[in-house]
N, C-alpha and C positions, 0 to 999 in steps of 0.2 A: 886117542884121537889120532887119526891119520894125518898125513902131511898135507893132504888136499883140504882138510877141515881147518887145519891151523891157518892155512894161507887164506882161506875165505874169511875167517874171523879177523885176521889182521887187516884185511883190505876193507872190511866193514868198519872197523873202529877208525881207520884213516879217513873214510868217507865222512863219518859223523863228525869227526874233529874239524875236517875241512869245512863242513857245512856251518858248525858253530862258529868257527873263526870268521867265515864270510859274512855271517849274519852280525857278528860283533862289529866287523869293520864297516858294514854298511850303516849301522846304527851310529857309529862315531862320526862317520863322514857326512851323513845326511842330517844331523841334529840342527833345528832351526835356531838361527842367530838372534840374540836379544840386544835391543838398543837401549842401553843404559843411560846414554847422554841425552836422548830426546825427551822434551817435556810434552805433556798432552796438549792438545789444541785448545785455545780459549774459546769459551762460549759466546763472546761478543767482542767486537773490535770497535775502537774509537779512532775516527779519522784524525782529530786534533784534540789534544788535551788542553782545556781552558782552565785558568785559575778561577777560584771562586770570586775574586775581586773584580774580575772582568765580565762576569755575567750581567751585572746591572749597570754597566757603563754605556754612556751615550756620546757618540762622536758626531759633532756637528761640522757642516761646512761653514766656511766663513760668511756666505751669503745667508745661511739659515740663522747664524748666530746674531747677525745684524737685524734680520727680520724679527726675530723673537724679542729683541731688545733686552738680552739678559744682563743683569747686573750682579755684582758678587760683593761680599763684605767678608771680614775677618771674624772668626770665632773669638770673642773677647773674654777676658777675665774680669768680671765686675760684680758687684753686689747688686742683686735685684730684689727689692723689698716686696715680700708678699703682702697682699691686701685681703680683706675679707668684707663681705657685703652684709649689713644688718638693715632692719627696717627702722625708720625714725619717724618722729611726730613733730610737726611745727607747733611751737609754743610762744607765747608772748614773753620777751625778756623781762627779767626782774627789774623793777624801777621804771618800767615803760607804761605803766598803767597809773592814771591820776584820777582819784575820786573827788569831784567838786561838791562841796557842801554849802548849804546857805550860811553866809557869814552872820547873819542876824535873823530875827523873826520878821515875817512880812508876808505879802501877797504876791504871788508870781504872775507875770504877764509874759506873753510871747512877743518877741521882737519882730517887727515887720509883718505882724499878722499870723505867723506860725513858728513853731519850735522845729529845728532840724530833727528829722526822724532818726532812730537808732540805726546804725549802719552807714549813715552818710559821712562824708568827709567834712572836717571843719579846719579852719586856719586859726593860728594863734591870734588871740585878740577879737576873734568873732563872737558876738553876743548870742548865747544860747537862750537865756532867760533875762527878764528885767524883774527886779525885786523892789517893791514899795514897802519901806520899813513901816512898822507899827509905832506910832508916837505916843502911845499910852504911858503913864508913869513907870508901869512895869517894863515896857519897851525901852524907855530911856535908860533905866537902870541895867537893863540887859546890854544895851549898846555900850555904856561905859564899862561894864564888867568884861565884855567881849573884846573892847579895845585893850584893856589891860592884859587880858589872856594873850591876845594877838601879839603884843609887844613882847611878852615873855616868850612866846614860841619863836619870834624872829630872833631874839638874842640867843636862845638855845640853838636854833638852826645854824646861826653864824658860827657858833662854837664847834658844832659838829662838822661843819664844812672845814674849818681851819684844822681840826684834828684829823679828818680825813686826807687833807692836803698833806699835812706832815707825814702821815702813814704812807701815802703814795710816793712821796719823794724819797723816804727811807727805803722803801722796797725797790725803787728804781736804782738807787745808789748801790744797794747790796748786789743786785742783779748784775749790774754792770762790773762789779768787783768779782763776778763769778763766784759768790758765796750764796746766792739765793736761787729762786726759781721763778720762771715765767707765770707759773700759777699764782704765786703770792702777789706779783705785780697786777695781774688781772683782777684778783680779788680786791686789792686796794683801789684800783681804778673804779671798779664797779661801786664800791662803797662811797667813793668821792662823787660820782655822778648822781647816786641816790640822795646824798646829803645836799648837793647843789640844787636838785629839783625841789626838795622839801623846803629848803631856804627860800627859793623863788616863790613857791606858793604861799608860804607864811608871810613874805613881804607883800605880795599882792592882796591877801586878806586884810593886813594891817592898813594898807593904803585906802581900801574901800571902807573900813570902819572909820578911819580918820575923817574921810569926806562926809559919811553919813552922820557922824556925831557932830561935826561942824554945822551941817544942815539942820540937824534937830535942835542945836542950841539957837539957831536963827529962826526957829518956828517953821521951817520948811522941811520937806522930806522928798526929794526927787527920786525917781526910780533909779535903782542901782543896777547897772548891767552886770550880769554874771557871765563872764567871757570864757571861751576855751583857753586853757593855759598854754597850749602848744598845738602844732599840727598833728592831726591824727584822725581816727575814726570814732565816732560816737558808739561806744560798745553797749551802753544802756542808758536810758532816760528814766529816772525814777520819779518824776513829778509831772504835774500837768498845769497849763495855764489856768489862773483863777484859784489855784489852791493855796491856802495859807499855811506856811510851814514855820516850824520853830527853828531857833538858831542851831546850826550844826546838822540839820537834816540833809541827807544825800539827794543830790539833784540829777547829776548825770556823771558818766565815766567816759573818759578819753584814753584811747590806747594808741601808742605810736608803733606802727608796723613797718617803718622805713627799713629796719633790720629786725629779723626774727631769730629765734633759737631753735635748733633742731635737737630734740631730745632722743637719745639712743639708748634703749635699755640693754646693757651688756650682761650676758650670763657671767656669773662670778667666777666660773672656770676659765673664762677668756680674759679676765682683767690683766694677768701678768703678761699675756702674749700681745696685747694692744698697746701700740704707742699712743698714749693719750695726750702727749705734747704735740704731735705732728697734726698738720691740716688734714681734713677729710674731704672727700669729694661727694657732692650731693646731686641727685638727679631723681627723675620719676621712677616709680617702680617698674612701670612699663617700657622704660627707655631702652631702645635697641642698642646693640653693640656698636661702638664707634661714635656715639653721641657725645659731644663735649659736655663735661660735668662741671658744675660750679664748685669752687673751693670755698670751704668753711673752717674758720679757725676755732680751736677749742677755747672755751670760756669757762671761768670760775663761776659756779652756780651753787645755790643752797643744796646740800647733800640730800638725795632721795633715792628710793629703790623700792623693790616690790619683793618682800619676803616670800610670798607664795610662789612667785615665779622664779626666785632666786636670781634676781637681776639687780644691777645697780646702774643708775642713770648718769650718762655722760652727755654734756651739752656742747654744741657747736653753733657759732654765730654766722648767719648768712645774710648778705645784703638783700633788700626787698624793696628798692625804690619804686618799682612798678606795681607793687601790690599784688603780684601774681600768687604769692604763697599766703595762705590763710591758716590761722590756728586750727589744730586738729587734722590738718592734711598729712597723709602718709608719704613718706619718701624713702628712697633707697640710699643709704649712706655707706660709701666704701672707705674703710678704715684701715690705715697702714699697720702692719705688724712690726714686732721688734726683732725678728730672727733673720735680719738680713746678712747673709754670708757671701763671700766672694767665691765665684765659680765660672765655669764656661757658660757663655751667654751668646745667643744668636738672635737676629730679628725674627719676630713671630711670623713674618711673611715667608720666611725660608722654610718653614716646617710644612710638609705635606703629609696627608693621611691616606692609607690604602684602605681596601674594602674590609679589612679585619680590624681596622682602627689603629694599626701600627703607625708610628711616627717616623719620618724620614727627612733627610736634607740631601741635597746634591752638592757634593764636594768636587772642586775643580782640581783634577789630577795632573792635567797637562793642558796646553793651549787647545781650546774648543773641545776638551774631553771632560765629561762630568760623570761622576760615579755616585750612585745612591748609597747613602750610609744611615743605618738605623741610629735613632737618638731616643732618649727617654726624657720627656719634658717634665721637670720638677714642679714649676709654677710659671705663671706669666704675670707681668705687670706692664700695662700700656703696651708699647710697640715691642718689648723684649720678652724673651722666653729663656728662663734658666734651665740648664740642662743637668740631669742627674747622671747621664752618660751619653757619649757621642764623640765626634771628632776633637782632636786636640786643639788647644788654644792656638791661634795663628792659621789654622785652616781656612781656605777660601770657601765660601758656601754661596750658592745662588740665592738671591733675595727677590728678584723679579723674573718671571718666566718659569717658576718651578712647576706649575701645573702643566704648561706646555711640554716640558721635559718628561714629566711623568706620563703624560699622554703619548708621546713619542716612543717611550720605552715599552709601555703596555700595548701599543698598537691602536690606541683609540683615535689618535689623529696622525696625519701624515706629516 
């Protein structure tokens, strides 16, 4: 290789090396810069972050608060007894039905031209029939035997009254000493009342027989008035004027409905949960909410039930001075339960419902500021609502003007 060729090769090599070096320098100096510290831009922006508790808050002006007439009350911790409504039936109390029978054989006559019809009201001592005794020899013997029998019944009735009085006094003393129960006292009082009425009826029959026997011994037999033994309603009339009846024949029946019993058939599964010692509230089956109900006290009654329906009868006594309630009438009976436990309670008027059935109250979080808080109502009793969950005890909640606050929050009112 000549000198000229060597020189050309060296120049070419230097040119290639210079080109490679220039290219490498350009790549190094023109590499795009990476921003490792910058974050990607967010997809949305929020002008003001609001807490969840502030979303359902209503702030009123002083004038608006006065115009709405808002009132507040505290969430209290107290026991609200649950109640349950059952169907009841009006019945005649035990011992309030009197069957009047002929004290002796004779012929019936109508007093004042007519006999009171069944269903009419009678007063104690009002004559229903007049009975003319039969003065045959057999009739006289029957009168004497009836008088002896009546005297025995009077003595027996007096003894029963005395025994019932002693039992009632003992039951009351035991109850006052906190060793008995109100049920035993009620049973003893009922037995005493029944024995007293039986004694009165026996004494009245004895007086009639004495008068008739005295008249018969004198050769006369004036008609004997058969009077109503007490105020009440003629439930049945079993004889007619002009009819000759034997001694002891049923003539009429008087029922006293100044107070009635309400029979409530309780399912046997509910017996343990019902407070049968507490008074119940009674009203019509169709009574709308808010109607005042009558208070009925529990009474002792002969045990009864229906094995086919698996029910046991519980009885309550209800005043009926105006006679508005009749036997067989159906009523709604609100019976208290025994599971009263202390818990947070608010007035029922403080609870508002949304369109989904959710229950809420408005708690006062600051002056003229009210926030809606969700609650779960366990049960209600009268004006109170027991809460299963909700604001803490001591929280102020709105009790009047709740609907207006809810409308203002949802935009239904201004």
